[in-house]
C-alpha positions as CSV (number, residue, x, y, z in Angstrom):
1,M,0.0,0.0,0.0
2,K,2.8,2.4,0.8
3,R,4.4,1.7,-2.6
4,W,1.2,2.9,-4.3
5,S,1.0,5.9,-2.1
6,L,4.5,6.8,-3.3
7,V,3.4,6.4,-6.9
8,I,0.7,9.0,-6.3
9,V,3.3,11.3,-4.7
10,V,5.4,11.1,-7.9
11,S,2.6,12.5,-10.0
12,L,1.6,15.0,-7.3
13,V,5.0,16.5,-6.8
14,C,5.4,17.1,-10.5
15,F,2.0,18.8,-10.6
16,V,2.0,21.0,-7.6
17,Q,5.5,22.4,-8.3
18,Q,4.0,24.0,-11.5
19,S,0.6,25.0,-10.2
20,F,0.3,28.4,-8.5
21,A,-3.1,29.8,-7.6
22,Q,-4.1,33.4,-7.8
23,N,-2.5,36.0,-5.6
24,E,-5.4,36.3,-3.1
25,T,-5.0,32.6,-2.2
26,K,-2.5,31.9,0.6
27,Q,0.5,29.9,-0.6
28,I,2.1,27.2,1.5
29,A,5.3,25.3,0.5
30,I,5.8,21.9,2.1
31,F,9.2,20.3,2.1
32,T,9.6,16.7,3.0
33,P,12.0,13.8,2.2
34,F,10.4,11.5,-0.4
35,Y,13.7,10.3,-1.9
36,L,11.9,9.8,-5.3
37,D,15.2,9.7,-7.1
38,S,16.3,6.8,-5.0
39,A,13.0,4.9,-5.2
40,Y,12.5,5.3,-9.0
41,Q,14.7,5.0,-12.0
42,Q,13.2,5.7,-15.4
43,Q,9.8,5.8,-13.7
44,Q,10.2,2.3,-12.4
45,Y,10.1,1.5,-8.7
46,V,13.5,-0.1,-7.9
47,F,12.8,-1.9,-4.6
48,G,10.5,-4.6,-5.9
49,K,8.1,-5.7,-3.2
50,Q,10.2,-4.1,-0.5
51,F,9.6,-0.6,1.1
52,P,12.8,0.6,2.8
53,K,12.4,2.3,6.2
54,F,14.2,5.5,5.1
55,L,11.2,6.2,2.8
56,N,8.7,6.1,5.7
57,P,9.0,9.5,7.5
58,G,8.5,11.6,4.4
59,L,5.6,9.5,3.0
60,E,3.9,9.3,6.4
61,F,4.2,13.0,7.0
62,W,2.7,13.6,3.6
63,Q,-0.2,11.1,4.2
64,G,-1.1,13.1,7.3
65,A,-0.7,16.4,5.4
66,Q,-3.0,15.2,2.6
67,I,-5.8,14.3,5.1
68,A,-5.5,17.8,6.6
69,I,-5.5,19.4,3.1
70,D,-8.7,17.5,2.2
71,S,-10.3,18.7,5.4
72,L,-9.3,22.3,4.8
73,Q,-10.5,22.3,1.2
74,A,-13.8,20.8,2.3
75,K,-14.3,23.7,4.7
76,G,-13.5,26.2,2.1
77,F,-10.1,27.4,3.2
78,N,-8.5,29.5,0.4
79,V,-5.1,27.9,0.5
80,A,-2.8,26.5,-2.2
81,F,-0.2,23.9,-1.3
82,H,3.1,23.2,-3.1
83,V,5.0,20.1,-2.1
84,F,8.7,19.5,-2.8
85,D,10.9,16.5,-2.4
86,I,13.7,18.0,-0.3
87,K,15.9,15.0,-1.2
88,S,15.6,15.5,-5.0
89,K,18.9,15.2,-6.9
90,E,17.6,17.0,-9.9
91,Q,16.0,19.9,-8.2
92,K,18.2,20.9,-5.2
93,L,16.7,22.8,-2.3
94,L,18.8,25.9,-3.1
95,D,17.5,25.9,-6.7
96,V,13.9,25.6,-5.5
97,L,14.4,28.6,-3.2
98,L,16.0,30.7,-5.9
99,D,13.0,30.1,-8.2
100,S,10.9,33.3,-8.6
101,N,7.7,31.4,-7.6
102,M,9.1,31.1,-4.1
103,A,8.6,34.8,-3.6
104,K,4.9,34.1,-3.6
105,M,5.0,31.8,-0.6
106,D,3.2,32.9,2.6
107,L,4.4,30.0,4.8
108,L,7.1,27.3,4.6
109,I,6.7,24.0,6.5
110,G,9.5,21.5,6.5
111,Q,10.6,18.0,7.7
112,V,14.3,18.7,7.5
113,N,17.9,17.9,8.5
114,V,20.4,20.5,9.9
115,N,21.6,21.8,6.6
116,E,18.1,22.0,5.2
117,A,16.8,23.8,8.3
118,A,19.6,26.4,8.1
119,L,19.0,27.1,4.5
120,L,15.2,27.4,4.9
121,A,15.6,29.6,8.0
122,Q,17.9,32.0,6.2
123,F,15.5,32.1,3.3
124,A,12.6,32.8,5.7
125,K,14.5,35.6,7.3
126,L,15.5,37.2,3.9
127,R,11.9,36.9,2.6
128,E,10.2,37.7,5.9
129,V,8.1,34.5,5.6
130,P,7.5,32.1,8.5
131,F,9.3,28.7,8.3
132,I,7.9,26.0,10.5
133,N,10.5,23.3,11.3
134,I,8.3,20.3,12.4
135,N,10.9,17.7,13.4
136,L,14.5,19.0,14.0
137,P,15.1,20.2,17.7
138,N,17.9,22.5,16.7
139,S,18.3,26.3,16.5
140,V,20.8,25.9,13.6
141,N,22.6,28.9,15.0
142,Q,19.9,31.3,14.0
143,T,20.1,34.8,15.5
144,E,17.6,37.7,15.2
145,N,15.4,35.5,13.1
146,P,11.7,36.0,14.2
147,Y,10.6,33.9,11.2
148,Y,12.1,30.6,12.3
149,F,9.8,28.3,14.4
150,I,11.0,25.1,16.1
151,L,8.1,22.8,16.9
152,N,10.1,19.8,18.2
153,A,11.5,21.3,21.4
154,T,15.3,21.4,21.9
155,L,17.1,19.2,24.4
156,P,17.6,22.0,27.0
157,T,13.9,22.5,27.0
158,H,13.3,18.8,27.6
159,F,15.9,18.7,30.4
160,K,14.4,21.8,32.1
161,A,11.0,20.1,32.1
162,I,12.6,16.8,33.5
163,Y,14.3,18.6,36.3
164,R,11.2,20.5,37.3
165,H,9.1,17.4,37.1
166,I,11.4,15.5,39.5
167,Q,11.6,18.6,41.7
168,S,7.8,18.8,42.1
169,K,7.0,15.1,42.4
170,Y,10.1,13.4,43.9
171,P,12.1,16.1,45.7
172,V,13.2,13.9,48.7
173,D,13.5,10.5,46.9
174,N,16.7,8.7,46.1
175,I,17.6,10.3,42.8
176,V,20.3,8.7,40.7
177,L,21.6,9.8,37.3
178,F,23.2,7.0,35.3
179,K,25.5,7.8,32.4
180,R,28.4,6.4,30.4
181,K,31.8,8.0,29.8
182,N,31.3,9.6,26.4
183,E,30.8,13.0,25.0
184,Q,27.1,12.7,24.3
185,D,26.2,11.4,27.7
186,N,28.4,14.1,29.3
187,M,26.5,16.7,27.4
188,V,23.1,15.4,28.5
189,S,24.0,15.0,32.1
190,N,25.6,18.5,32.2
191,L,22.5,20.1,30.8
192,I,20.3,18.4,33.4
193,L,22.6,19.3,36.3
194,E,22.8,22.9,35.1
195,E,19.1,23.3,35.9
196,G,20.0,22.9,39.5
197,K,22.0,26.1,39.3
198,R,19.1,28.0,37.8
199,T,16.2,26.7,39.9
200,A,14.4,29.1,42.2
201,G,13.6,26.3,44.5
202,I,15.8,23.9,46.5
203,P,18.2,22.1,44.2
204,L,17.8,18.3,43.9
205,K,20.3,16.0,45.5
206,I,21.3,13.9,42.5
207,K,23.9,11.1,42.7
208,V,25.8,10.9,39.4
209,V,27.1,7.5,38.5
210,E,29.3,6.8,35.5
211,L,28.8,3.3,34.3
212,P,31.3,1.2,32.3
213,E,30.4,0.3,28.7
214,G,29.7,-3.4,29.7
215,F,27.8,-2.6,32.9
216,N,25.8,-5.2,34.7
217,L,23.5,-5.4,37.8
218,D,26.5,-5.2,40.2
219,D,27.3,-1.8,38.8
220,I,23.7,-0.5,39.3
221,S,22.4,-2.2,42.4
222,P,24.5,-0.4,45.0
223,Y,22.7,2.9,44.2
224,I,19.2,1.5,44.5
225,T,17.7,1.4,48.0
226,D,14.6,-0.3,49.5
227,E,14.3,2.4,52.1
228,K,12.7,5.0,49.9
229,H,11.4,5.4,46.4
230,N,14.1,5.5,43.7
231,V,14.1,7.9,40.7
232,V,16.6,7.0,38.0
233,I,17.5,9.5,35.3
234,A,18.8,7.5,32.3
235,S,21.1,10.2,31.0
236,S,21.7,8.9,27.5
237,L,20.0,9.3,24.1
238,D,21.2,5.8,23.0
239,A,18.5,3.1,22.6
240,T,20.8,0.2,23.5
241,F,21.6,1.9,26.8
242,A,17.9,2.7,27.4
243,K,16.9,-1.0,27.1
244,K,19.8,-2.3,29.1
245,I,19.4,0.1,32.1
246,V,15.6,-0.5,32.2
247,H,16.1,-4.3,32.1
248,G,18.6,-4.1,34.9
249,L,16.5,-1.8,37.1
250,N,13.4,-4.0,36.5
251,D,15.4,-7.1,37.8
252,I,16.6,-5.1,40.8
253,Q,13.1,-3.9,41.6
254,E,11.8,-7.5,41.5
255,E,14.7,-9.0,43.5
256,Y,15.0,-6.4,46.3
257,S,11.4,-5.2,46.4
258,S,12.6,-1.7,45.6
259,S,10.3,0.9,44.1
260,V,11.8,2.5,40.9
261,T,10.7,5.1,38.5
262,V,12.8,5.6,35.4
263,I,12.9,9.0,33.7
264,G,14.1,8.5,30.1
265,M,15.0,10.8,27.2
266,P,12.9,12.2,24.4
267,T,14.5,9.7,22.0
268,W,12.7,6.9,23.9
269,D,9.6,7.4,21.8
270,Q,11.5,5.2,19.2
271,V,12.3,2.5,21.8
272,S,10.1,-0.6,22.4
273,F,9.7,-1.7,26.0
274,T,7.0,-4.3,25.3
275,E,9.1,-7.4,26.0
276,A,8.7,-9.3,29.2
277,Q,12.1,-8.1,30.7
278,Y,10.8,-4.5,30.8
279,K,7.4,-5.2,32.2
280,G,6.6,-4.2,35.8
281,I,8.7,-1.0,36.0
282,E,7.3,2.6,35.7
283,I,8.9,4.5,32.8
284,Y,8.5,8.1,31.7
285,Y,9.9,9.9,28.8
286,T,9.3,13.4,27.4
287,T,7.7,14.6,24.1
288,P,6.5,17.9,22.7
289,F,3.6,16.2,20.9
290,N,0.5,14.7,22.4
291,F,-0.9,11.9,20.3
292,D,-2.9,10.3,23.1
293,P,-4.6,7.2,21.7
294,T,-7.6,7.8,24.0
295,N,-8.2,11.2,22.4
296,E,-11.4,11.1,20.3
297,S,-9.9,12.9,17.3
298,I,-6.9,10.6,17.4
299,A,-9.1,7.5,17.5
300,H,-11.3,8.8,14.6
301,L,-8.2,9.5,12.4
302,T,-6.7,6.1,13.4
303,D,-9.9,4.3,12.3
304,W,-10.1,6.2,9.0
305,Y,-6.4,5.5,8.3
306,K,-6.7,1.8,9.1
307,S,-9.7,1.5,6.8
308,R,-7.7,3.0,3.9
309,Y,-4.1,1.8,4.5
310,F,-4.7,-1.4,6.6
311,A,-2.2,-0.2,9.2
312,R,-2.1,2.0,12.3
313,P,-0.9,5.6,11.5
314,S,2.5,6.5,12.9
315,D,3.2,9.6,14.9
316,M,4.5,11.2,11.8
317,V,1.1,10.9,10.2
318,F,-0.5,12.7,13.1
319,R,2.2,15.3,13.0
320,G,1.6,15.9,9.3
321,Y,-2.1,16.4,9.8
322,E,-1.6,18.6,12.9
323,M,1.1,20.9,11.4
324,I,-0.8,21.5,8.1
325,Y,-4.2,22.0,9.7
326,K,-3.0,24.2,12.6
327,F,-0.7,26.6,10.6
328,S,-3.0,26.8,7.6
329,S,-5.8,27.9,10.0
330,L,-3.6,30.5,11.6
331,L,-2.3,31.8,8.3
332,T,-5.8,32.4,6.9
333,S,-7.0,34.2,10.0
334,H,-4.2,36.8,10.3
335,E,-2.4,39.3,8.0
336,G,1.3,39.9,8.5
337,N,3.9,38.0,10.4
338,L,2.6,34.8,11.8
339,A,4.7,35.4,15.0
340,L,2.4,38.4,15.8
341,H,-0.8,36.3,15.5
342,P,-2.8,37.0,18.7
343,H,-3.7,33.3,18.9
344,L,-0.3,31.7,17.9
345,N,-0.9,29.0,20.5
346,G,-4.5,28.4,19.4
347,S,-6.0,26.4,16.5
348,N,-4.6,23.3,18.1
349,V,-5.6,19.9,16.8
350,F,-4.1,17.2,19.2
351,T,-1.3,19.0,20.9
352,Q,-1.4,22.1,23.2
353,F,1.6,24.0,21.9
354,H,3.4,26.7,23.9
355,I,5.4,28.6,21.3
356,L,7.6,31.2,22.9
357,P,10.3,33.6,21.6
358,V,13.9,32.7,22.4
359,Y,15.8,36.0,22.9
360,N,19.4,36.9,22.4
361,N,21.7,37.4,25.4
362,D,20.6,40.9,26.1
363,R,17.0,40.1,25.4
364,T,16.5,42.8,22.9
365,K,16.0,40.6,19.8
366,I,14.2,37.4,19.1
367,D,16.6,34.7,17.8
368,Y,13.8,32.2,17.0
369,W,10.6,30.7,18.3
370,E,10.3,27.4,20.1
371,N,7.5,25.2,21.3
372,Q,8.3,24.8,25.0
373,K,5.3,22.6,26.0
374,I,6.6,19.3,27.2
375,Y,4.5,16.2,27.9
376,F,5.4,13.2,30.0
377,V,4.5,9.9,28.6
378,K,4.0,7.1,31.1
379,L,4.7,3.5,30.1
380,V,3.3,0.6,32.0
381,N,4.2,-2.9,30.8
382,G,5.6,-1.2,27.7
383,E,2.3,0.4,26.7
384,I,1.3,4.1,26.9
385,A,-0.8,4.5,30.0
386,E,-0.9,8.3,30.3
387,I,0.3,11.5,28.7
388,K,0.3,14.6,30.7
């Protein structure tokens, strides 16, 4: 089914890049990675019956976007959409941005990497047109650019939320931060610990433990107590570390009747904890998006998607729908810079965003905008039990 969806995209991309509506219609450019040049040669699909995973994010985002576009058009929104394969080898991103038609755009929405985000952000600043970065949690060194919007919160924003969450719920518990000796884990742990220097309240007493690469239960168990509740911060973005530390803590909890809560990283949304060795332990991780399966709108979209594609929609489908619907609605209800929209944090679909300006050091200029609303996802037996 995904292969046929990609066939439709091939025709659609070729069409929308050449079709511009009249001036009074709002123009939105969508940039997403279809990798059509890699999937097709001489108009023939090259992967046979296979569908490589690297094709999924772009296609799934576009599937959600298409559903939103259909809904907007059914409601009479006066918007024209122009979709671009940001991975095209024949039509590079810079060439697209230099095309005179891009001057007609009122809004840019992109699923991007670092280089693509930087190029689109600079174009947005030059043209004074908003660019919504839907996936990359990175400022790409933007300064004095009030046209750049980051929807996937940056790591410091996540860590600030984690610190405050522990401070409010577990201030006197046994708090342990486990990390490995490497540059990335050091960066993560330092950012979390820095929050203790900024807090207006009493700083947390966090034990920092550096684990060896081949750590086992003997390396972990001395820091877990049965005298009080244990809160473990798994200070690594690595999925292998995540699964190993949770497995070990779950064994310790069962063997010593200890009570353990694991606070994970925002990357844990891509980690499965459904196997038996992870069941029984309470896990939290953070996310800036709220795709709660119990939400009525989520359930409705899920049922519709299953009936059409015979599969459950991924989070990127929901994100595609949400981004296109929200920002198209905002764009059509306000003239001028989207950042000055009186209801910038309104027109929400699934997620309650909290988009705030991030200022330069002397707080006189806006460097960029960032969604700073963070949700905590609770996993019980590997399944989402709560998002709040």
